[in-house]
C-alpha positions as CSV (number, residue, x, y, z in Angstrom):
1,D,-0.1,0.0,0.0
2,A,1.1,3.6,-0.9
3,G,1.4,4.6,2.8
4,G,3.3,1.5,4.0
5,G,2.2,-0.7,6.8
6,G,2.4,-3.9,5.0
7,G,5.1,-6.4,5.9
8,E,5.5,-9.2,8.1
9,G,3.6,-8.9,11.5
10,G,1.5,-6.0,10.2
11,E,1.2,-2.5,11.0
12,A,0.2,-3.1,14.7
13,A,3.1,-5.2,15.4
14,W,5.3,-2.2,14.2
15,A,3.2,0.2,16.2
16,G,3.6,-1.7,19.4
17,A,7.6,-2.0,19.0
18,V,7.7,1.7,18.3
19,E,5.6,2.4,21.2
20,A,7.5,0.1,23.5
21,R,10.8,1.6,22.5
22,A,9.7,5.1,23.2
23,S,8.4,4.4,26.6
24,S,11.4,2.4,27.7
25,G,13.7,5.3,27.7
26,A,16.4,3.2,26.3
27,V,19.0,4.7,23.6
28,V,19.0,2.6,20.6
29,V,22.2,3.2,18.2
30,A,21.8,1.8,14.5
31,P,25.2,1.5,12.8
32,L,24.5,2.1,9.2
33,V,26.3,3.2,5.9
34,S,24.7,5.6,3.6
35,R,23.5,2.9,1.2
36,H,20.9,1.9,3.8
37,I,19.5,5.2,3.6
38,D,19.2,4.9,-0.2
39,F,17.4,1.6,0.3
40,L,15.1,3.5,2.7
41,E,14.4,6.2,0.2
42,S,13.6,3.5,-2.5
43,M,11.2,1.7,0.0
44,A,9.5,5.3,0.7
45,A,9.3,6.0,-3.1
46,A,7.8,2.5,-3.8
47,G,5.6,2.8,-0.8
48,T,6.9,-0.5,0.6
49,L,7.7,0.9,4.0
50,P,6.8,-1.4,6.8
51,L,4.8,1.2,8.7
52,P,3.4,4.8,7.6
53,Q,5.9,7.1,6.9
54,A,4.9,9.6,9.9
55,Q,5.4,6.8,12.3
56,L,8.6,5.6,11.0
57,R,9.7,9.2,10.9
58,L,8.9,9.3,14.7
59,A,10.5,6.2,15.6
60,L,13.8,6.9,13.7
61,S,13.9,10.6,15.3
62,R,14.5,8.6,18.8
63,V,17.4,6.5,17.4
64,V,21.0,7.5,17.2
65,L,21.6,6.9,13.5
66,L,25.4,5.9,13.4
67,L,26.7,6.4,9.8
68,G,30.2,5.1,9.2
69,S,32.6,4.0,6.5
70,A,32.3,7.0,4.2
71,P,31.8,10.5,4.3
72,V,28.1,11.7,4.4
73,G,27.0,13.9,1.4
74,P,24.2,16.3,1.2
75,T,21.8,13.9,-0.6
76,T,21.9,11.5,2.6
77,V,21.6,14.2,4.9
78,E,18.5,15.6,3.1
79,R,16.9,12.1,3.1
80,L,17.7,11.5,6.9
81,Q,16.0,14.8,7.7
82,R,13.1,14.1,5.4
83,L,12.6,10.3,6.2
84,A,14.0,10.3,9.7
85,G,13.5,13.8,11.3
86,T,17.2,13.6,12.4
87,L,20.7,14.2,11.3
88,P,23.2,11.0,11.6
89,T,25.9,10.9,14.0
90,V,29.0,10.1,11.7
91,R,32.0,8.0,12.4
92,F,34.8,7.0,9.8
93,G,38.4,7.0,9.5
94,S,41.3,4.6,8.7
95,T,40.6,2.4,11.6
96,E,37.7,2.0,14.2
97,T,40.1,3.6,16.8
98,C,39.7,6.9,15.1
99,L,36.0,6.9,15.6
100,Q,36.0,9.6,18.2
101,V,38.6,11.9,16.5
102,M,36.9,11.5,13.2
103,G,33.3,11.9,14.0
104,T,30.7,14.4,14.7
105,S,30.3,15.2,18.3
106,P,27.0,13.6,19.8
107,A,26.9,16.7,22.1
108,L,26.5,19.1,19.1
109,A,22.7,20.5,18.7
110,E,21.2,19.4,15.5
111,E,21.7,22.8,13.8
112,A,25.3,23.0,14.7
113,R,25.9,19.1,13.4
114,L,23.9,20.6,10.0
115,D,26.2,23.8,10.1
116,A,29.3,21.4,10.1
117,F,28.0,19.2,7.4
118,R,27.5,22.4,5.4
119,A,31.0,23.7,6.3
120,G,32.5,20.6,4.6
121,W,30.5,20.6,1.5
122,S,31.4,24.4,0.5
123,H,34.2,26.2,2.2
124,T,37.7,27.9,1.4
125,Y,41.0,26.5,2.2
126,C,44.1,28.6,2.0
127,G,42.2,31.2,0.2
128,A,40.8,28.7,-2.4
129,E,37.3,27.7,-2.9
130,A,37.0,24.0,-1.8
131,A,34.2,21.2,-1.7
132,G,34.5,18.2,0.7
133,Y,33.2,16.7,3.9
134,F,33.4,17.4,7.6
135,I,35.6,14.9,9.2
136,G,35.9,15.6,12.6
137,R,37.1,17.7,15.4
138,P,40.5,18.5,16.9
139,H,41.4,17.4,20.3
140,P,44.1,19.6,21.3
141,P,47.1,19.1,21.8
142,Y,46.5,15.2,20.7
143,T,45.2,15.7,17.3
144,E,44.5,18.1,14.5
145,V,41.7,17.3,12.0
146,K,41.3,19.7,8.8
């Protein structure tokens, strides 16, 4: 159906799971890669989400969406804002030990995280226009991330 709600277990089961999670107070961290968000977008476009999009958005807005393995571009951020009502927490680097150095801070407010993404997508470096990705924050005097 176009509004979602099909799938194994039916809409009532999904609604119950969403409510149980919301009332538990537990923090759920969902490790993902950007390709998962592409898949979510295709399900929304095809009307095959397992529950109505508004309910999915509410459920996902309460989950820490931890994206890793690659930079997060503007398309993924836009899709997450639209479909999940939140921005991702990002972790990527040459090894898992870099997760705290090369990631967005979970302490940043939504607007501050969005500003960090935007700063990476369009900025100047050494006086020249540059485009790239926000990759982290410094931890003076131990690390410097540019």
